[in-house]
C-alpha positions as CSV (number, residue, x, y, z in Angstrom):
1,X,-2.2,2.8,15.7
2,X,-2.4,3.4,19.6
3,X,-5.2,5.0,21.4
4,X,-4.5,8.9,21.1
5,X,-5.3,11.3,23.8
6,X,-7.2,13.4,21.2
7,X,-9.5,10.4,20.7
8,X,-11.1,10.5,24.3
9,X,-13.4,13.4,23.6
10,X,-14.7,11.6,20.4
11,X,-15.2,8.4,22.3
12,X,-17.3,10.3,25.0
13,X,-19.2,12.0,22.2
14,X,-20.0,8.6,20.5
15,X,-21.2,7.1,24.0
16,X,-23.7,10.1,24.2
17,X,-24.8,9.7,20.7
18,X,-25.6,5.9,21.4
19,X,-27.4,6.8,24.7
20,X,-29.7,9.2,22.8
21,X,-30.2,6.4,20.2
22,X,-31.2,3.9,23.0
23,X,-33.3,6.7,24.6
24,X,-31.6,6.5,27.9
25,X,-33.1,8.8,30.5
26,X,-31.0,11.2,32.4
27,X,-30.1,8.6,35.0
28,X,-29.0,6.0,32.7
29,X,-27.1,8.5,30.4
30,X,-25.3,9.6,33.6
31,X,-24.4,6.0,34.4
32,X,-23.1,5.5,30.8
33,X,-20.9,8.6,31.0
34,X,-19.4,7.7,34.5
35,X,-18.9,4.2,33.3
36,X,-17.2,5.5,30.2
37,X,-14.9,7.8,32.1
38,X,-14.2,5.0,34.7
39,X,-13.2,2.8,31.8
40,X,-11.0,5.4,30.2
41,X,-9.1,5.9,33.4
42,X,-7.9,2.3,33.3
43,X,-7.8,1.8,29.6
44,X,-4.8,0.3,27.9
45,X,-3.5,3.2,25.8
46,X,-1.2,0.9,24.0
47,X,-4.4,-0.5,22.4
48,X,-6.4,1.2,19.5
49,X,-9.6,3.2,19.7
50,X,-11.8,0.5,18.0
51,X,-10.5,-1.9,20.8
52,X,-11.9,0.6,23.5
53,X,-15.1,1.1,21.7
54,X,-15.7,-2.6,21.5
55,X,-15.5,-2.9,25.3
56,X,-17.4,0.3,25.8
57,X,-20.2,-0.9,23.6
58,X,-20.6,-4.1,25.9
59,X,-20.9,-1.7,28.8
60,X,-23.5,0.4,27.1
61,X,-25.6,-2.5,25.9
62,X,-26.2,-3.9,29.4
63,X,-29.0,-1.3,29.8
64,X,-30.4,-1.7,26.2
65,X,-33.4,-3.8,24.7
66,X,-31.5,-4.8,21.7
67,X,-28.0,-6.2,20.9
68,X,-28.2,-4.3,17.6
69,X,-29.6,-0.8,18.2
70,X,-28.4,0.4,14.7
71,X,-30.2,-2.3,12.9
72,X,-33.0,0.0,11.5
73,X,-30.5,2.6,10.4
74,X,-28.3,0.0,8.7
75,X,-31.3,-1.5,6.8
76,X,-32.1,2.1,5.7
77,X,-28.5,2.7,4.6
78,X,-28.3,-0.6,2.6
79,X,-31.7,0.1,0.9
80,X,-30.8,3.8,-0.1
81,X,-27.3,2.7,-1.4
82,X,-28.9,0.0,-3.5
83,X,-30.7,2.7,-5.3
84,X,-27.5,3.9,-6.6
85,X,-26.1,0.4,-7.7
86,X,-26.7,0.5,-11.4
87,X,-25.7,4.3,-12.0
88,X,-22.6,3.8,-10.1
89,X,-21.7,0.5,-11.9
90,X,-22.1,2.4,-15.2
91,X,-20.0,5.2,-14.1
92,X,-17.2,2.9,-13.1
93,X,-17.2,1.2,-16.5
94,X,-17.4,4.6,-18.4
95,X,-14.4,6.0,-16.7
96,X,-11.0,6.6,-18.2
97,X,-9.5,4.6,-15.4
98,X,-12.3,2.2,-14.1
99,X,-10.0,0.6,-11.4
100,X,-9.3,4.0,-9.8
101,X,-13.0,5.1,-10.2
102,X,-14.2,2.0,-8.4
103,X,-11.7,2.6,-5.5
104,X,-12.9,6.1,-5.2
105,X,-16.5,5.1,-5.2
106,X,-15.8,2.6,-2.5
107,X,-14.2,5.3,-0.2
108,X,-17.0,7.9,-1.1
109,X,-19.7,5.3,-0.1
110,X,-18.7,6.1,3.5
111,X,-21.1,9.1,3.1
112,X,-24.1,6.7,3.2
113,X,-24.6,7.2,6.9
114,X,-28.3,8.1,8.1
115,X,-29.4,9.6,11.4
116,X,-32.6,8.5,13.1
117,X,-34.8,11.3,11.8
118,X,-33.2,13.3,9.0
119,X,-31.5,11.3,6.3
120,X,-29.9,13.2,3.5
121,X,-31.8,13.4,0.5
122,X,-30.8,10.9,-2.2
123,X,-30.1,13.5,-4.8
124,X,-27.7,15.4,-2.4
125,X,-26.1,12.0,-1.5
126,X,-25.6,11.2,-5.1
127,X,-24.1,14.6,-5.7
128,X,-21.6,14.3,-2.8
129,X,-20.6,10.8,-3.7
130,X,-20.1,11.6,-7.4
131,X,-18.0,14.7,-6.3
132,X,-15.8,12.6,-4.1
133,X,-15.3,10.0,-6.7
134,X,-13.9,12.6,-9.1
135,X,-11.2,13.9,-6.6
136,X,-7.6,13.1,-6.8
137,X,-6.1,10.6,-4.1
138,X,-4.0,12.6,-1.6
139,X,-2.0,9.3,-1.1
140,X,-2.1,7.1,-4.3
141,X,-0.7,3.6,-3.7
142,X,-3.2,2.4,-6.2
143,X,-0.6,1.4,-8.9
144,X,1.1,-0.8,-6.2
145,X,-2.4,-2.3,-5.3
146,X,-3.2,-3.2,-8.9
147,X,0.2,-4.7,-9.4
148,X,-0.2,-6.9,-6.2
149,X,-3.7,-7.8,-7.3
150,X,-2.4,-9.1,-10.7
151,X,-0.3,-11.6,-8.8
152,X,-2.8,-12.6,-6.1
153,X,-4.6,-15.9,-5.8
154,X,-6.6,-14.8,-2.7
155,X,-7.8,-11.4,-1.6
156,X,-9.1,-10.5,1.7
157,X,-11.5,-7.4,1.6
158,X,-12.4,-6.1,4.9
159,X,-15.6,-3.9,5.0
160,X,-16.5,-1.0,7.1
161,X,-20.1,0.2,7.5
162,X,-23.6,-0.5,6.2
163,X,-24.7,1.3,3.1
164,X,-21.1,1.7,2.1
165,X,-20.9,-2.0,1.6
166,X,-22.8,-1.6,-1.6
167,X,-20.0,0.2,-3.1
168,X,-17.5,-2.3,-1.8
169,X,-19.5,-5.0,-3.6
170,X,-19.1,-2.9,-6.8
171,X,-15.3,-2.7,-6.4
172,X,-15.0,-6.4,-5.7
173,X,-17.2,-7.0,-8.8
174,X,-14.7,-4.9,-10.9
175,X,-11.7,-6.7,-9.2
176,X,-13.0,-10.0,-10.1
177,X,-13.6,-8.9,-13.7
178,X,-10.1,-7.4,-14.0
179,X,-8.2,-10.2,-12.0
180,X,-10.4,-13.3,-12.4
181,X,-7.4,-15.6,-11.2
182,X,-8.1,-14.4,-7.6
183,X,-10.6,-15.6,-5.0
184,X,-12.2,-12.7,-3.0
185,X,-13.2,-13.1,0.5
186,X,-15.3,-10.5,2.1
187,X,-14.9,-9.9,5.9
188,X,-17.5,-8.4,8.1
189,X,-17.8,-7.9,11.9
190,X,-18.7,-11.0,13.9
191,X,-21.0,-9.1,16.2
192,X,-23.2,-6.0,15.8
193,X,-21.3,-2.7,16.8
194,X,-22.3,0.8,15.9
195,X,-23.3,0.9,12.1
196,X,-20.5,-1.6,11.1
197,X,-21.3,-4.3,8.7
198,X,-22.4,-7.8,9.7
199,X,-23.1,-10.8,7.6
200,X,-26.8,-9.7,7.4
201,X,-25.7,-6.4,5.7
202,X,-23.5,-8.3,3.4
203,X,-26.4,-10.5,2.3
204,X,-28.9,-7.7,2.0
205,X,-26.7,-6.1,-0.8
206,X,-26.0,-9.4,-2.4
207,X,-22.4,-9.5,-1.6
208,X,-22.6,-13.5,-1.5
209,X,-22.9,-13.2,-5.5
210,X,-19.4,-11.8,-5.8
211,X,-17.3,-12.9,-2.8
212,X,-17.2,-15.5,0.0
213,X,-18.4,-13.9,3.2
214,X,-16.5,-14.6,6.4
215,X,-17.0,-12.9,9.8
216,X,-14.0,-11.9,12.0
217,X,-15.6,-13.3,15.3
218,X,-15.4,-9.9,17.2
219,X,-17.4,-6.9,17.8
220,X,-14.8,-4.1,17.5
221,X,-15.4,-1.3,15.0
222,X,-12.4,-2.1,13.3
223,X,-10.1,-5.2,13.0
224,X,-8.3,-5.9,16.2
225,X,-6.3,-8.9,15.2
226,X,-5.8,-10.4,18.8
227,X,-9.5,-10.2,19.4
228,X,-10.5,-12.0,16.1
229,X,-11.2,-15.6,15.8
230,X,-8.5,-18.2,14.8
231,X,-10.6,-18.8,11.6
232,X,-10.4,-15.2,10.5
233,X,-6.7,-14.8,11.4
234,X,-6.1,-17.8,9.2
235,X,-7.9,-16.1,6.3
236,X,-5.8,-13.0,7.0
237,X,-2.5,-14.8,6.9
238,X,-3.5,-16.8,3.8
239,X,-4.5,-13.7,1.8
240,X,-1.9,-12.4,-0.9
241,X,-3.6,-9.1,-0.7
242,X,-5.5,-7.4,2.1
243,X,-7.7,-4.3,1.4
244,X,-9.2,-2.7,4.5
245,X,-11.8,0.0,4.4
246,X,-12.4,2.9,6.5
247,X,-10.7,4.7,9.4
248,X,-11.6,2.1,12.0
249,X,-9.8,-0.5,10.1
250,X,-6.8,1.8,9.4
251,X,-6.7,2.5,13.2
252,X,-6.6,-1.1,14.2
253,X,-4.4,-2.6,11.3
254,X,-1.9,0.0,10.4
255,X,1.6,-1.4,11.2
256,X,0.5,-4.9,11.4
257,X,2.7,-7.3,9.6
258,X,1.4,-8.1,6.1
259,X,3.4,-7.6,2.8
260,X,0.4,-6.5,0.9
261,X,-2.0,-4.6,3.1
262,X,-3.7,-1.6,1.7
263,X,-6.1,1.0,3.3
264,X,-8.9,2.8,1.4
265,X,-10.4,5.6,3.7
266,X,-11.4,9.2,3.7
267,X,-9.5,11.1,6.5
268,X,-12.5,12.7,8.5
269,X,-10.4,13.1,11.8
270,X,-7.6,15.5,12.7
271,X,-5.8,12.7,14.6
272,X,-6.0,10.3,11.6
273,X,-4.7,13.1,9.4
274,X,-1.7,13.8,11.6
275,X,-0.7,10.0,11.9
276,X,-1.2,9.2,8.2
277,X,0.1,12.7,7.2
278,X,-2.8,13.5,4.9
279,X,-5.1,16.4,4.6
280,X,-8.5,16.4,6.4
281,X,-11.5,15.1,4.1
282,X,-8.8,13.8,1.6
283,X,-9.3,10.4,-0.1
284,X,-6.5,7.7,0.2
285,X,-5.3,4.6,-1.0
286,X,-2.5,3.9,1.3
287,X,-0.1,1.0,1.5
288,X,0.7,-0.3,5.0
289,X,4.0,0.7,6.5
290,X,5.4,-2.7,7.8
291,X,6.7,-2.8,11.5
292,X,10.3,-2.1,12.0
293,X,12.4,-5.3,12.7
């Protein structure tokens, strides 16, 4: 999905959010905004938003004290999500359609997203996630996904954010129970970027007990294949099924050439809604549209 003009204001807003997180003073904030606007004036609009954010992230961090300013927030997200692990596992197995329920919980887990000072109360978070997990899919390609998983020998599951990764683990756990013939590989980012998952986040929620963890060698908040490592691209090509979580992975992988690439995401953004042709705040299990010959 190409960088959309409508994404520009969101990119600038994200830069300001990061500047506040890093406690930039007015001079540093102004520099960050000017650097962002300068970058956007020469950006490759044939690329995707996650690729632009990766390059801007490197610009922002040149004045930062840490290469992972979201580290504390990610740790909090993981801890709070893990409090929900057993009750969510029980809800999945008690459901009339456990596979669909596990998919929906994985998507709903994107709500586990804490700010610096005012985290959502756990009870309210639980309520919201339970509510989302009971919605209908706006786009439901889960039957096609299930059929592909039945035949798969290797599944690549590309994760999205911290906290959310706990629900990814529960979906992978269910997939392994239902389709024990398949190896599952869990992919995380190769470098810290925003609140996206790294190997440390995967280990924190125990992902190593249900899947082999690999990193993609890149620091984009998505999966920009030409920026990823040779080792990751080999995993991608070898997978019979690829499941990609979240909007960033949809933006960066939609239209890529893979026979069984599926996206799980909540459509939070008007631009994504327009491109994917889905309602705002809908939950979606969407099979990739292969590129035209």
